[in-house]
Each structure stands twice: as structure tokens, then as C-alpha cells.
C-alpha positions as a Markdown table, in Angstrom:
| # | Residue | x | y | z |
|---|---|---|---|---|
| 1 | Unk | 5.7 | -25.1 | 45.9 |
| 2 | Unk | 3.3 | -26.3 | 43.2 |
| 3 | Unk | 4.1 | -27.3 | 39.7 |
| 4 | Unk | 4.5 | -24.3 | 37.3 |
| 5 | Unk | 1.5 | -24.0 | 35.0 |
| 6 | Unk | 0.4 | -21.8 | 32.1 |
| 7 | Unk | -2.9 | -19.9 | 31.9 |
| 8 | Unk | -4.0 | -19.0 | 28.4 |
| 9 | Unk | -6.3 | -16.0 | 28.3 |
| 10 | Unk | -8.5 | -16.2 | 25.2 |
| 11 | Unk | -10.4 | -18.5 | 25.1 |
| 12 | Unk | -9.9 | -17.9 | 28.8 |
| 13 | Unk | -9.3 | -21.5 | 29.9 |
| 14 | Unk | -7.6 | -22.7 | 33.0 |
| 15 | Unk | -6.9 | -26.4 | 32.9 |
| 16 | Unk | -10.2 | -28.0 | 32.0 |
| 17 | Unk | -12.2 | -25.3 | 33.6 |
| 18 | Unk | -13.4 | -22.1 | 32.1 |
| 19 | Unk | -12.1 | -19.1 | 34.1 |
| 20 | Unk | -14.1 | -15.8 | 33.9 |
| 21 | Unk | -11.2 | -13.4 | 33.4 |
| 22 | Unk | -13.5 | -10.9 | 31.7 |
| 23 | Unk | -16.5 | -9.6 | 33.7 |
| 24 | Unk | -17.3 | -8.9 | 37.3 |
| 25 | Unk | -16.1 | -12.2 | 38.8 |
| 26 | Unk | -12.7 | -11.9 | 40.5 |
| 27 | Unk | -10.0 | -14.4 | 39.6 |
| 28 | Unk | -7.5 | -15.4 | 42.3 |
| 29 | Unk | -4.4 | -17.3 | 41.3 |
| 30 | Unk | -2.8 | -17.7 | 44.6 |
| 31 | Unk | -1.4 | -20.4 | 46.8 |
| 32 | Unk | -4.6 | -20.4 | 48.8 |
| 33 | Unk | -6.9 | -21.3 | 45.9 |
| 34 | Unk | -8.0 | -24.8 | 45.2 |
| 35 | Unk | -6.4 | -24.7 | 41.7 |
| 36 | Unk | -3.1 | -23.1 | 42.8 |
| 37 | Unk | -0.5 | -21.5 | 40.6 |
| 38 | Unk | 2.3 | -21.6 | 43.1 |
| 39 | Unk | 5.3 | -22.1 | 41.0 |
| 40 | Unk | 6.9 | -20.0 | 38.3 |
| 41 | Unk | 3.7 | -19.3 | 36.4 |
| 42 | Unk | 3.0 | -17.7 | 33.0 |
| 43 | Unk | -0.2 | -16.1 | 32.0 |
| 44 | Unk | -0.6 | -15.2 | 28.3 |
| 45 | Unk | -3.4 | -13.6 | 26.3 |
| 46 | Unk | -3.9 | -12.8 | 22.7 |
| 47 | Unk | -6.8 | -10.7 | 21.4 |
| 48 | Unk | -9.2 | -12.2 | 19.1 |
| 49 | Unk | -11.5 | -9.9 | 17.1 |
| 50 | Unk | -13.6 | -12.8 | 15.8 |
| 51 | Unk | -14.4 | -13.8 | 19.4 |
| 52 | Unk | -15.4 | -10.3 | 20.4 |
| 53 | Unk | -12.3 | -9.5 | 22.5 |
| 54 | Unk | -9.6 | -7.6 | 20.7 |
| 55 | Unk | -7.6 | -6.9 | 23.9 |
| 56 | Unk | -5.1 | -9.5 | 24.9 |
| 57 | Unk | -6.3 | -9.3 | 28.5 |
| 58 | Unk | -9.3 | -7.3 | 29.6 |
| 59 | Unk | -10.1 | -7.0 | 33.3 |
| 60 | Unk | -13.3 | -5.3 | 34.5 |
| 61 | Unk | -14.2 | -5.1 | 38.1 |
| 62 | Unk | -11.9 | -7.9 | 38.8 |
| 63 | Unk | -9.0 | -8.9 | 41.2 |
| 64 | Unk | -6.2 | -10.9 | 39.8 |
| 65 | Unk | -3.4 | -12.1 | 42.0 |
| 66 | Unk | -0.4 | -14.3 | 41.7 |
| 67 | Unk | 2.2 | -15.1 | 44.4 |
| 68 | Unk | 5.1 | -17.4 | 45.0 |
| 69 | Unk | 7.5 | -17.8 | 42.1 |
| 70 | Unk | 8.8 | -15.7 | 39.3 |
| 71 | Unk | 5.5 | -15.1 | 37.5 |
| 72 | Unk | 4.8 | -13.6 | 34.1 |
| 73 | Unk | 1.7 | -11.9 | 32.6 |
| 74 | Unk | 1.9 | -11.1 | 28.9 |
| 75 | Unk | -1.0 | -9.9 | 26.8 |
| 76 | Unk | -1.0 | -9.0 | 23.1 |
| 77 | Unk | -3.7 | -7.0 | 21.4 |
| 78 | Unk | -5.2 | -8.1 | 18.1 |
| 79 | Unk | -3.7 | -6.5 | 15.0 |
| 80 | Unk | -5.8 | -4.1 | 13.1 |
| 81 | Unk | -7.1 | -5.2 | 9.7 |
| 82 | Unk | -5.7 | -3.8 | 6.5 |
| 83 | Unk | -8.0 | -1.9 | 4.3 |
| 84 | Unk | -10.4 | -4.3 | 2.6 |
| 85 | Unk | -9.6 | -3.5 | -1.0 |
| 86 | Unk | -7.7 | -1.0 | -3.1 |
| 87 | Unk | -9.5 | 1.9 | -4.8 |
| 88 | Unk | -11.4 | 1.1 | -7.9 |
| 89 | Unk | -9.6 | 2.4 | -11.1 |
| 90 | Unk | -11.3 | 5.1 | -13.0 |
| 91 | Unk | -13.1 | 4.4 | -16.3 |
| 92 | Unk | -11.3 | 5.3 | -19.5 |
| 93 | Unk | -12.9 | 8.0 | -21.6 |
| 94 | Unk | -14.7 | 7.1 | -24.8 |
| 95 | Unk | -12.9 | 7.9 | -28.1 |
| 96 | Unk | -14.2 | 10.6 | -30.3 |
| 97 | Unk | -15.8 | 9.6 | -33.6 |
| 98 | Unk | -14.2 | 10.3 | -37.0 |
| 99 | Unk | -15.4 | 13.3 | -38.9 |
| 100 | Unk | -17.4 | 12.7 | -42.1 |
| 101 | Unk | -15.6 | 13.4 | -45.4 |
| 102 | Unk | -16.6 | 16.4 | -47.4 |
| 103 | Unk | -18.7 | 15.9 | -50.6 |
| 104 | Unk | -16.9 | 16.0 | -54.0 |
| 105 | Unk | -17.4 | 19.1 | -56.1 |
| 106 | Unk | -19.8 | 18.9 | -59.1 |
| 107 | Unk | -18.0 | 18.7 | -62.5 |
| 108 | Unk | -18.3 | 21.8 | -64.7 |
| 109 | Unk | -20.5 | 21.5 | -67.8 |
| 110 | Unk | -18.8 | 21.2 | -71.2 |
| 111 | Unk | -19.2 | 24.0 | -73.7 |
| 112 | Unk | -21.7 | 23.6 | -76.6 |
| 113 | Unk | -22.0 | 24.9 | -80.1 |
| 114 | Unk | -24.8 | 25.6 | -82.5 |
| 115 | Unk | -25.6 | 22.9 | -85.1 |
| 116 | Unk | -23.9 | 22.8 | -88.5 |
| 117 | Unk | -23.7 | 25.1 | -90.5 |
| 118 | Unk | -24.0 | 27.7 | -87.7 |
| 119 | Unk | -21.4 | 26.4 | -85.4 |
| 120 | Unk | -18.9 | 29.2 | -86.2 |
| 121 | Unk | -21.5 | 31.7 | -85.0 |
| 122 | Unk | -21.9 | 30.1 | -81.5 |
| 123 | Unk | -21.6 | 32.7 | -78.8 |
| 124 | Unk | -18.3 | 32.6 | -76.9 |
| 125 | Unk | -19.8 | 32.0 | -73.5 |
| 126 | Unk | -21.6 | 28.9 | -74.9 |
| 127 | Unk | -18.3 | 27.5 | -76.3 |
| 128 | Unk | -16.4 | 27.9 | -73.0 |
| 129 | Unk | -16.1 | 25.0 | -70.6 |
| 130 | Unk | -17.7 | 25.7 | -67.2 |
| 131 | Unk | -15.8 | 25.7 | -63.9 |
| 132 | Unk | -15.9 | 22.6 | -61.7 |
| 133 | Unk | -17.6 | 23.0 | -58.3 |
| 134 | Unk | -15.5 | 23.2 | -55.1 |
| 135 | Unk | -15.2 | 20.2 | -52.8 |
| 136 | Unk | -17.0 | 20.3 | -49.5 |
| 137 | Unk | -15.0 | 20.7 | -46.3 |
| 138 | Unk | -14.5 | 17.6 | -44.1 |
| 139 | Unk | -16.3 | 17.6 | -40.7 |
| 140 | Unk | -14.3 | 17.8 | -37.5 |
| 141 | Unk | -13.6 | 14.7 | -35.5 |
| 142 | Unk | -15.3 | 14.2 | -32.2 |
| 143 | Unk | -13.5 | 15.0 | -29.0 |
| 144 | Unk | -12.3 | 12.2 | -26.7 |
| 145 | Unk | -14.0 | 12.0 | -23.3 |
| 146 | Unk | -12.1 | 12.6 | -20.1 |
| 147 | Unk | -11.2 | 9.5 | -18.0 |
| 148 | Unk | -12.9 | 9.3 | -14.6 |
| 149 | Unk | -11.0 | 9.6 | -11.3 |
| 150 | Unk | -9.8 | 6.6 | -9.4 |
| 151 | Unk | -11.4 | 6.0 | -6.0 |
| 152 | Unk | -9.5 | 6.3 | -2.8 |
| 153 | Unk | -8.0 | 3.3 | -1.1 |
| 154 | Unk | -9.5 | 2.1 | 2.2 |
| 155 | Unk | -8.0 | 2.9 | 5.6 |
| 156 | Unk | -6.7 | 0.2 | 7.9 |
| 157 | Unk | -8.2 | -0.3 | 11.4 |
| 158 | Unk | -6.4 | 0.4 | 14.6 |
| 159 | Unk | -4.5 | -2.2 | 16.6 |
| 160 | Unk | -6.1 | -3.2 | 19.9 |
| 161 | Unk | -4.7 | -2.7 | 23.5 |
| 162 | Unk | -2.6 | -5.5 | 24.8 |
| 163 | Unk | -3.4 | -5.3 | 28.6 |
| 164 | Unk | -6.3 | -3.3 | 29.8 |
| 165 | Unk | -7.5 | -2.6 | 33.3 |
| 166 | Unk | -11.0 | -1.1 | 33.7 |
| 167 | Unk | -12.4 | -0.4 | 37.2 |
| 168 | Unk | -10.8 | -3.5 | 38.6 |
| 169 | Unk | -10.9 | -3.2 | 42.4 |
| 170 | Unk | -9.6 | -4.5 | 45.7 |
| 171 | Unk | -11.3 | -3.0 | 48.7 |
| 172 | Unk | -13.1 | 0.3 | 48.5 |
| 173 | Unk | -13.0 | 0.4 | 44.7 |
| 174 | Unk | -9.2 | 0.2 | 44.4 |
| 175 | Unk | -7.9 | -2.3 | 41.9 |
| 176 | Unk | -4.8 | -4.4 | 42.9 |
| 177 | Unk | -2.6 | -6.5 | 40.8 |
| 178 | Unk | -0.3 | -8.2 | 43.3 |
| 179 | Unk | 2.7 | -9.8 | 41.8 |
| 180 | Unk | 4.8 | -11.8 | 44.2 |
| 181 | Unk | 6.5 | -11.5 | 47.5 |
| 182 | Unk | 10.2 | -11.1 | 46.8 |
| 183 | Unk | 9.9 | -12.8 | 43.4 |
| 184 | Unk | 11.0 | -11.4 | 40.0 |
| 185 | Unk | 7.8 | -10.8 | 38.1 |
| 186 | Unk | 7.0 | -9.4 | 34.7 |
| 187 | Unk | 3.9 | -7.6 | 33.4 |
| 188 | Unk | 4.0 | -7.0 | 29.7 |
| 189 | Unk | 1.4 | -5.6 | 27.4 |
| 190 | Unk | 1.9 | -5.5 | 23.6 |
| 191 | Unk | -0.4 | -3.4 | 21.4 |
| 192 | Unk | -1.7 | -4.8 | 18.2 |
| 193 | Unk | -0.2 | -3.4 | 15.0 |
| 194 | Unk | -2.2 | -0.9 | 13.0 |
| 195 | Unk | -3.6 | -2.1 | 9.7 |
| 196 | Unk | -2.2 | -0.8 | 6.4 |
| 197 | Unk | -4.2 | 1.4 | 4.0 |
| 198 | Unk | -4.7 | 0.2 | 0.5 |
| 199 | Unk | -3.6 | 1.9 | -2.7 |
| 200 | Unk | -5.7 | 4.4 | -4.5 |
| 201 | Unk | -7.2 | 3.5 | -7.8 |
| 202 | Unk | -5.5 | 4.7 | -11.0 |
| 203 | Unk | -7.3 | 7.4 | -13.0 |
| 204 | Unk | -8.9 | 6.4 | -16.3 |
| 205 | Unk | -7.1 | 7.3 | -19.4 |
| 206 | Unk | -8.6 | 10.0 | -21.6 |
| 207 | Unk | -10.3 | 9.0 | -24.9 |
| 208 | Unk | -8.6 | 9.6 | -28.2 |
| 209 | Unk | -9.8 | 12.4 | -30.4 |
| 210 | Unk | -11.5 | 11.5 | -33.7 |
| 211 | Unk | -9.7 | 12.0 | -37.0 |
| 212 | Unk | -11.1 | 14.9 | -39.0 |
| 213 | Unk | -12.9 | 14.1 | -42.2 |
| 214 | Unk | -11.1 | 14.5 | -45.5 |
| 215 | Unk | -12.1 | 17.4 | -47.7 |
| 216 | Unk | -14.1 | 16.6 | -50.8 |
| 217 | Unk | -12.2 | 16.7 | -54.2 |
| 218 | Unk | -13.0 | 19.7 | -56.4 |
| 219 | Unk | -15.1 | 19.0 | -59.5 |
| 220 | Unk | -13.3 | 18.9 | -62.9 |
| 221 | Unk | -13.7 | 21.8 | -65.2 |
| 222 | Unk | -15.9 | 21.4 | -68.3 |
| 223 | Unk | -14.2 | 21.0 | -71.7 |
| 224 | Unk | -14.6 | 23.8 | -74.3 |
| 225 | Unk | -16.6 | 23.0 | -77.4 |
| 226 | Unk | -14.4 | 22.6 | -80.6 |
| 227 | Unk | -15.2 | 24.9 | -83.5 |
| 228 | Unk | -12.9 | 25.4 | -86.4 |
| 229 | Unk | -11.2 | 28.8 | -86.5 |
| 230 | Unk | -12.5 | 29.6 | -83.0 |
| 231 | Unk | -10.7 | 29.5 | -79.6 |
| 232 | Unk | -12.4 | 28.7 | -76.3 |
| 233 | Unk | -11.0 | 28.0 | -72.8 |
| 234 | Unk | -11.9 | 24.9 | -70.7 |
| 235 | Unk | -13.5 | 25.4 | -67.3 |
| 236 | Unk | -11.2 | 25.8 | -64.3 |
| 237 | Unk | -11.1 | 22.8 | -61.9 |
| 238 | Unk | -12.9 | 23.3 | -58.6 |
| 239 | Unk | -11.0 | 23.8 | -55.4 |
| 240 | Unk | -10.6 | 20.9 | -53.0 |
| 241 | Unk | -12.4 | 21.1 | -49.7 |
| 242 | Unk | -10.6 | 21.8 | -46.5 |
| 243 | Unk | -9.9 | 18.8 | -44.2 |
| 244 | Unk | -11.8 | 18.7 | -41.0 |
| 245 | Unk | -10.1 | 19.5 | -37.7 |
| 246 | Unk | -9.0 | 16.5 | -35.5 |
| 247 | Unk | -10.9 | 16.0 | -32.3 |
| 248 | Unk | -9.4 | 17.0 | -29.0 |
| 249 | Unk | -7.8 | 14.4 | -26.8 |
| 250 | Unk | -9.6 | 13.6 | -23.5 |
| 251 | Unk | -7.9 | 14.3 | -20.2 |
| 252 | Unk | -6.7 | 11.5 | -17.9 |
| 253 | Unk | -8.6 | 11.1 | -14.7 |
| 254 | Unk | -7.0 | 11.9 | -11.3 |
| 255 | Unk | -5.6 | 9.0 | -9.3 |
| 256 | Unk | -7.3 | 8.1 | -6.1 |
| 257 | Unk | -5.7 | 8.8 | -2.7 |
| 258 | Unk | -4.1 | 6.0 | -0.8 |
| 259 | Unk | -6.0 | 4.8 | 2.3 |
| 260 | Unk | -4.6 | 5.9 | 5.7 |
| 261 | Unk | -2.6 | 3.6 | 7.8 |
| 262 | Unk | -4.1 | 2.9 | 11.2 |
| 263 | Unk | -2.6 | 3.5 | 14.7 |
| 264 | Unk | -0.9 | 0.8 | 16.7 |
| 265 | Unk | -2.6 | -0.3 | 19.8 |
| 266 | Unk | -1.6 | 0.7 | 23.4 |
| 267 | Unk | 0.6 | -1.7 | 25.2 |
| 268 | Unk | -0.8 | -1.3 | 28.7 |
| 269 | Unk | -3.9 | 0.8 | 29.5 |
| 270 | Unk | -4.8 | 1.6 | 33.1 |
| 271 | Unk | -8.0 | 3.6 | 34.0 |
| 272 | Unk | -8.3 | 6.0 | 36.8 |
| 273 | Unk | -9.7 | 3.5 | 39.3 |
| 274 | Unk | -7.1 | 0.8 | 38.7 |
| 275 | Unk | -3.8 | 0.1 | 40.4 |
| 276 | Unk | -0.8 | -2.1 | 39.5 |
| 277 | Unk | 1.3 | -3.2 | 42.5 |
| 278 | Unk | 4.2 | -5.5 | 42.0 |
| 279 | Unk | 5.3 | -6.0 | 45.6 |
| 280 | Unk | 8.8 | -7.3 | 46.4 |
| 281 | Unk | 11.5 | -8.5 | 44.0 |
| 282 | Unk | 13.1 | -7.2 | 40.9 |
| 283 | Unk | 9.9 | -6.6 | 38.9 |
| 284 | Unk | 9.3 | -5.3 | 35.4 |
| 285 | Unk | 6.4 | -3.5 | 33.8 |
| 286 | Unk | 6.9 | -3.3 | 30.0 |
| 287 | Unk | 4.6 | -1.7 | 27.5 |
| 288 | Unk | 5.1 | -2.1 | 23.8 |
| 289 | Unk | 3.0 | 0.1 | 21.5 |
| 290 | Unk | 1.8 | -1.6 | 18.4 |
| 291 | Unk | 3.5 | -0.7 | 15.1 |
| 292 | Unk | 1.9 | 1.9 | 12.9 |
| 293 | Unk | 0.0 | 0.9 | 9.8 |
| 294 | Unk | 1.4 | 2.2 | 6.5 |
| 295 | Unk | -0.5 | 4.4 | 4.2 |
| 296 | Unk | -1.6 | 3.1 | 0.8 |
| 297 | Unk | 0.2 | 4.1 | -2.3 |
| 298 | Unk | -1.2 | 7.0 | -4.4 |
| 299 | Unk | -3.1 | 6.0 | -7.5 |
| 300 | Unk | -1.4 | 7.1 | -10.7 |
| 301 | Unk | -3.1 | 9.7 | -12.9 |
| 302 | Unk | -4.7 | 8.5 | -16.1 |
| 303 | Unk | -2.8 | 9.1 | -19.4 |
| 304 | Unk | -4.1 | 11.7 | -21.7 |
| 305 | Unk | -5.8 | 10.5 | -24.9 |
| 306 | Unk | -4.2 | 11.0 | -28.3 |
| 307 | Unk | -5.3 | 14.1 | -30.3 |
| 308 | Unk | -7.1 | 13.3 | -33.5 |
| 309 | Unk | -5.3 | 14.1 | -36.7 |
| 310 | Unk | -6.7 | 16.7 | -39.1 |
| 311 | Unk | -8.4 | 15.4 | -42.2 |
| 312 | Unk | -6.5 | 15.7 | -45.6 |
| 313 | Unk | -7.5 | 18.6 | -47.8 |
| 314 | Unk | -9.4 | 17.5 | -51.0 |
| 315 | Unk | -7.6 | 17.4 | -54.3 |
| 316 | Unk | -8.3 | 20.2 | -56.8 |
| 317 | Unk | -10.4 | 19.4 | -59.8 |
| 318 | Unk | -8.7 | 18.9 | -63.2 |
| 319 | Unk | -9.1 | 21.8 | -65.5 |
| 320 | Unk | -11.2 | 21.4 | -68.7 |
| 321 | Unk | -9.7 | 20.9 | -72.1 |
| 322 | Unk | -9.2 | 24.2 | -74.1 |
| 323 | Unk | -10.1 | 24.7 | -77.7 |
| 324 | Unk | -6.8 | 26.3 | -78.8 |
| 325 | Unk | -7.1 | 25.5 | -82.5 |
| 326 | Unk | -4.0 | 23.4 | -82.6 |
| 327 | Unk | -3.6 | 20.1 | -84.3 |
| 328 | Unk | -3.8 | 18.1 | -81.1 |
| 329 | Unk | -5.9 | 20.5 | -79.1 |
| 330 | Unk | -4.5 | 19.0 | -75.8 |
| 331 | Unk | -4.0 | 22.0 | -73.5 |
| 332 | Unk | -6.2 | 22.4 | -70.4 |
| 333 | Unk | -7.4 | 25.1 | -68.1 |
| 334 | Unk | -5.9 | 25.4 | -64.6 |
| 335 | Unk | -6.7 | 22.8 | -62.1 |
| 336 | Unk | -8.3 | 23.8 | -58.8 |
| 337 | Unk | -6.3 | 24.4 | -55.7 |
| 338 | Unk | -5.9 | 21.6 | -53.2 |
| 339 | Unk | -7.9 | 22.0 | -50.0 |
| 340 | Unk | -6.0 | 22.9 | -46.8 |
| 341 | Unk | -5.4 | 20.0 | -44.4 |
| 342 | Unk | -7.3 | 20.1 | -41.1 |
| 343 | Unk | -5.5 | 21.0 | -37.9 |
| 344 | Unk | -4.7 | 18.4 | -35.3 |
| 345 | Unk | -7.0 | 18.4 | -32.3 |
| 346 | Unk | -5.9 | 19.9 | -29.0 |
| 347 | Unk | -3.8 | 17.8 | -26.7 |
| 348 | Unk | -5.2 | 16.5 | -23.4 |
| 349 | Unk | -3.6 | 16.6 | -20.0 |
| 350 | Unk | -2.6 | 13.6 | -17.9 |
| 351 | Unk | -4.5 | 13.2 | -14.7 |
| 352 | Unk | -2.8 | 14.2 | -11.4 |
| 353 | Unk | -1.6 | 11.4 | -9.1 |
| 354 | Unk | -3.5 | 10.9 | -5.9 |
| 355 | Unk | -1.9 | 11.6 | -2.5 |
| 356 | Unk | -0.2 | 8.7 | -0.7 |
| 357 | Unk | -2.1 | 7.7 | 2.4 |
| 358 | Unk | -0.8 | 9.0 | 5.7 |
| 359 | Unk | 0.9 | 6.5 | 7.9 |
| 360 | Unk | -0.6 | 5.8 | 11.3 |
| 361 | Unk | 1.2 | 6.4 | 14.6 |
| 362 | Unk | 2.9 | 3.9 | 16.8 |
| 363 | Unk | 0.7 | 3.0 | 19.8 |
| 364 | Unk | 1.6 | 4.3 | 23.3 |
| 365 | Unk | 3.6 | 1.9 | 25.4 |
| 366 | Unk | 1.7 | 2.8 | 28.6 |
| 367 | Unk | -1.4 | 4.9 | 29.1 |
| 368 | Unk | -1.7 | 5.3 | 32.8 |
| 369 | Unk | -4.6 | 7.3 | 34.3 |
| 370 | Unk | -4.4 | 5.3 | 37.6 |
| 371 | Unk | -1.6 | 4.3 | 39.9 |
| 372 | Unk | 1.4 | 2.0 | 39.6 |
| 373 | Unk | 3.4 | 0.9 | 42.7 |
| 374 | Unk | 6.4 | -1.2 | 42.2 |
| 375 | Unk | 7.3 | -1.7 | 45.9 |
| 376 | Unk | 10.6 | -3.2 | 47.0 |
| 377 | Unk | 13.4 | -4.4 | 44.8 |
| 378 | Unk | 15.2 | -3.1 | 41.7 |
| 379 | Unk | 12.2 | -2.5 | 39.5 |
| 380 | Unk | 11.9 | -1.4 | 35.9 |
| 381 | Unk | 9.1 | 0.5 | 34.0 |
| 382 | Unk | 9.9 | 0.4 | 30.3 |
| 383 | Unk | 7.9 | 2.6 | 27.9 |
| 384 | Unk | 10.6 | 3.1 | 25.4 |
| 385 | Unk | 8.6 | 1.5 | 22.6 |
| 386 | Unk | 5.8 | 4.0 | 22.2 |
| 387 | Unk | 6.2 | 6.3 | 25.2 |
| 388 | Unk | 4.0 | 7.3 | 28.1 |
| 389 | Unk | 0.8 | 9.3 | 28.5 |
| 390 | Unk | -1.9 | 9.8 | 31.0 |
| 391 | Unk | -2.6 | 11.6 | 34.2 |
| 392 | Unk | -1.7 | 8.8 | 36.6 |
| 393 | Unk | 1.3 | 8.4 | 38.8 |
| 394 | Unk | 4.2 | 5.9 | 39.2 |
| 395 | Unk | 5.5 | 5.2 | 42.7 |
| 396 | Unk | 8.8 | 3.3 | 42.4 |
| 397 | Unk | 9.2 | 2.5 | 46.1 |
| 398 | Unk | 12.4 | 1.2 | 47.6 |
| 399 | Unk | 15.4 | 0.0 | 45.6 |
| 400 | Unk | 17.5 | 1.1 | 42.6 |
| 401 | Unk | 14.8 | 1.4 | 40.0 |
| 402 | Unk | 14.9 | 2.2 | 36.3 |
| 403 | Unk | 12.5 | 4.1 | 34.1 |
| 404 | Unk | 13.0 | 4.1 | 30.3 |
| 405 | Unk | 11.0 | 6.2 | 27.8 |
| 406 | Unk | 9.4 | 9.7 | 27.5 |
| 407 | Unk | 5.9 | 11.2 | 27.4 |
| 408 | Unk | 3.4 | 12.7 | 29.8 |
| 409 | Unk | 4.1 | 11.0 | 33.0 |
| 410 | Unk | 4.9 | 11.5 | 36.7 |
| 411 | Unk | 7.4 | 9.3 | 38.5 |
| 412 | Unk | 8.4 | 9.3 | 42.2 |
| 413 | Unk | 11.7 | 7.4 | 42.6 |
| 414 | Unk | 11.4 | 6.9 | 46.3 |
| 415 | Unk | 14.4 | 5.5 | 48.2 |
| 416 | Unk | 17.4 | 4.1 | 46.4 |
| 417 | Unk | 19.5 | 5.3 | 43.5 |
| 418 | Unk | 17.0 | 5.6 | 40.7 |
| 419 | Unk | 17.8 | 6.1 | 37.0 |
| 420 | Unk | 15.9 | 7.7 | 34.1 |
| 421 | Unk | 16.7 | 6.9 | 30.5 |
| 422 | Unk | 15.3 | 9.3 | 27.8 |
| 423 | Unk | 15.5 | 8.9 | 24.0 |
| 424 | Unk | 17.7 | 11.3 | 22.1 |
| 425 | Unk | 20.0 | 13.8 | 23.8 |
| 426 | Unk | 19.8 | 16.4 | 26.5 |
| 427 | Unk | 19.5 | 19.3 | 23.9 |
| 428 | Unk | 16.2 | 17.8 | 22.7 |
| 429 | Unk | 14.5 | 18.8 | 26.0 |
| 430 | Unk | 13.8 | 21.9 | 28.1 |
| 431 | Unk | 15.1 | 20.7 | 31.5 |
| 432 | Unk | 14.4 | 22.1 | 34.9 |
| 433 | Unk | 16.4 | 20.5 | 37.8 |
| 434 | Unk | 16.2 | 21.1 | 41.5 |
| 435 | Unk | 18.5 | 18.6 | 43.2 |
| 436 | Unk | 17.3 | 15.1 | 42.2 |
| 437 | Unk | 13.9 | 16.4 | 41.0 |
| 438 | Unk | 13.6 | 16.9 | 37.2 |
| 439 | Unk | 11.1 | 18.2 | 34.7 |
| 440 | Unk | 11.6 | 17.4 | 31.0 |
| 441 | Unk | 9.5 | 19.1 | 28.3 |
| 442 | Unk | 9.5 | 18.3 | 24.6 |
| 443 | Unk | 6.9 | 18.6 | 21.8 |
| 444 | Unk | 4.1 | 19.6 | 24.3 |
| 445 | Unk | 4.7 | 16.7 | 26.6 |
| 446 | Unk | 6.1 | 16.8 | 30.2 |
| 447 | Unk | 7.7 | 14.1 | 32.2 |
| 448 | Unk | 8.3 | 14.7 | 35.9 |
| 449 | Unk | 10.9 | 12.6 | 37.8 |
| 450 | Unk | 11.1 | 13.1 | 41.5 |
| 451 | Unk | 14.0 | 11.8 | 43.4 |
| 452 | Unk | 16.0 | 10.4 | 40.5 |
| 453 | Unk | 19.7 | 10.4 | 41.0 |
| 454 | Unk | 20.8 | 9.6 | 37.4 |
| 455 | Unk | 19.5 | 10.8 | 34.0 |
| 456 | Unk | 20.8 | 9.1 | 30.9 |
| 457 | Unk | 20.1 | 9.2 | 27.1 |
| 458 | Unk | 19.8 | 6.6 | 24.5 |
| 459 | Unk | 19.4 | 6.4 | 20.7 |
């Protein structure tokens, strides 16, 4: 027996020599090779996107063999990248401008009288003070602009396959992975985790409505002319102008949707022309699907702007002084009515929140479109962390073998007391049983187990 050694796949080095594990050149790690791995050897691989190989171990048109000793092959796919950046927030809406104030009313003209000695004979209309002019109405404030919507977050990228076989062949186009003769070997593929989505951008807040302009003050009434033994009224004050309406508030922009989380990578992927054979010993084939990426948080909707207040109504003009032939002559005509205050602008609406990004899915544990033969010994195929899929077949051979997990798959238990472990409970499945042959159907997936003596369930 040789000294146990490790082979690190990616950057694919073996000792001081470069080993072409990717490509058309076969790699033999056997007791017959010049650089032997004849002890308890461990081969590991980790995907590296930057170096162009996201898979932990990728074999194309290659033969890879290990023998003698309890050997391990473990390959881990590269994790998917998170979304590059969160969604850009929306732009706040511009505020509305304030309304212009109304112009003040023109004061009424004072009454006049004829020159002495004809003052007593002045016409009444000439003696009376003239009414003040009404104040002008204030102009409405400008409306606030709506905020713009936040942009959607970015999606994560999918995790990579851990261990992938593509058209790797041994004789007549059939691929063989031969692990040991009576040794306890482990093949394990771990999919890379899916990248997380980023958060959606918040919506922009709505602009504030402009304040309405104040109404103009009414003009003062003119004073009556004073003539002895005559009575004349002062002019009535002008009405104040109405205040301008406040501007409407702008609506908040909608929040952006969160970016979608990506799917986890496949643990072990076997194409239709590939075969995994473990030979003798208590061997294990373990697939672990990459964890799902989480969807990004929803962007919050923008706040509505504040409605503009209405402008104040203008004050009524002061009434003119009357000529009431009293000693003090201090009474006045009625003042003008105050203008009506402007109404407050219409309220805006807050923007709706975006949708949270959908989470990705956990990667499949094992996608088998080829053939798996576990040979002699008490062997295990474990797809409990992600499940099975594919059109290929599993031949468990001799020995008390164990299968764990569910999905689209076909297993032949062969000789020995074989056990199947399924997630959940029996009532989760539609089950057909003929002797030791079983079919389990759930959620559109079918697992067929031929010659399995024991069926169990786990949480």
C-alpha cells in the first residue's frame, strides 16, 4: 500500500504536476499508475467562477479510477453571486409653488362740496363718500409632483453543480467511475448555494402642494364731505378678496420589487452516457443540493406629500366717515366683508410597496440521466437534501442497501434486505405495492423501488 495522498481539483494539481481532469484526457489514479494513489485517498474539488469552472469537478470524455483503500471524492460547486446592487430609490416629486396674493382693493374717493358760499347747495351724491374697491382673490398654490417609482432589485445567480459527469466513457462510450474493491468509498457532490436577490428601491415621496395666495384687502370707503346742516354717508369698505386654494399634494412613488433569489446548484449530475460504479465495500453516494437564494425585500412606497394650505381671505376695507352733523362727527359707514379663506389642497396617496422577491429553490441532490451501479456491500444512495430527478436508473446490487430521499427516480434493490427512507409520512403519497415492489407518487413525481423489503419515513 502506498502513502495516502490528497488530490485537489481546481486548480487541478496532482503533486507538482498538472493533471488534466477536465477535457478529453483520461485520468487514472490506480495502483498501476506511476504516481499511485494506493492508500486511503481523498480527492476534493471546489468550483471557481473566476477560473472558468463553476463546477467542483467536471469530467468530460474521461475515465477516473481509484482502487485500494477507503477513498473519497468530494466536489463542491461555486456559490451563485448575490444581486449586484439594490434597486435605485425613486426621485421625490417637486413641491408646488405658492400662489400669488390678490391685489388690494382701491380706496373709495372722498365726497366733495361746492366752494363757499354755495357748499350747502352741493348735490347729495357729490357729498357722499364713495365705496372702496374689493380686494382681488389670491391665486391657487401649485400642485406637488408625484414621486417616481423605485427600481426593482437585482436577482441572484444560480449555484453551480458540485460533481458533473458528461460523456465520460470506459469502453464503447460507457463511462465508469470505479471505486475500490471491497473498500468503503464515498462519492459526494455538493451544489453551490443560490445567490440572494437585492432589495427593491423605495418610491420617491410626493411633493408638497403650494400654499394658496392670500386674498387682497378691500379698499377703504371714502369719507363724506362735511357741510353744515347737511347729512352724508361715508363710502362702504370694499370686500376682502378670497384666499387662493392650496395646491394638491403629490402622490408617493411605488416601491420597487425585490430581486428574485436564485436556485441552488445540483449536488451530482450524471448525463445519459455516464455510469457510476462503486464496486465492492460499503459505499456511499451522497448528493447535497445547494441552498436556495432568498428574495430581496420589497421597496417601501413613497410617502404622500403634504397638501398646501388655502390662502387667508383678505380683510374688508374700513368704511368711510359719515357726515352726521354731530359735534364729533365720528361715525363710519360699514366696513367691507372679509374674504373667504381658500380651501386646503387635495391630499395625495402614499405609493404602494413593491413585491418581495421570490425565493429560489433548493438544488436537486442527484440528477441522474445515466446509470448508477453500487455493486457488492451495504451501500447507500442519499438524496435527502434536495431529492432526485432524471430518467436514469440505480442498480443497488448485492447487500443490504439504503436509499434516502424522494423524487423522480428508479431503483432496483437487487439481492439483500434493502431499505427505502422517504420524507414525511405514508399519507403524503399515493402508494402502489406488489410484494416488495413499490411505486410512490407525490406532487407529480414518481419514485419506483423494485425489490425493497423495508419502507420507512423520516421528518
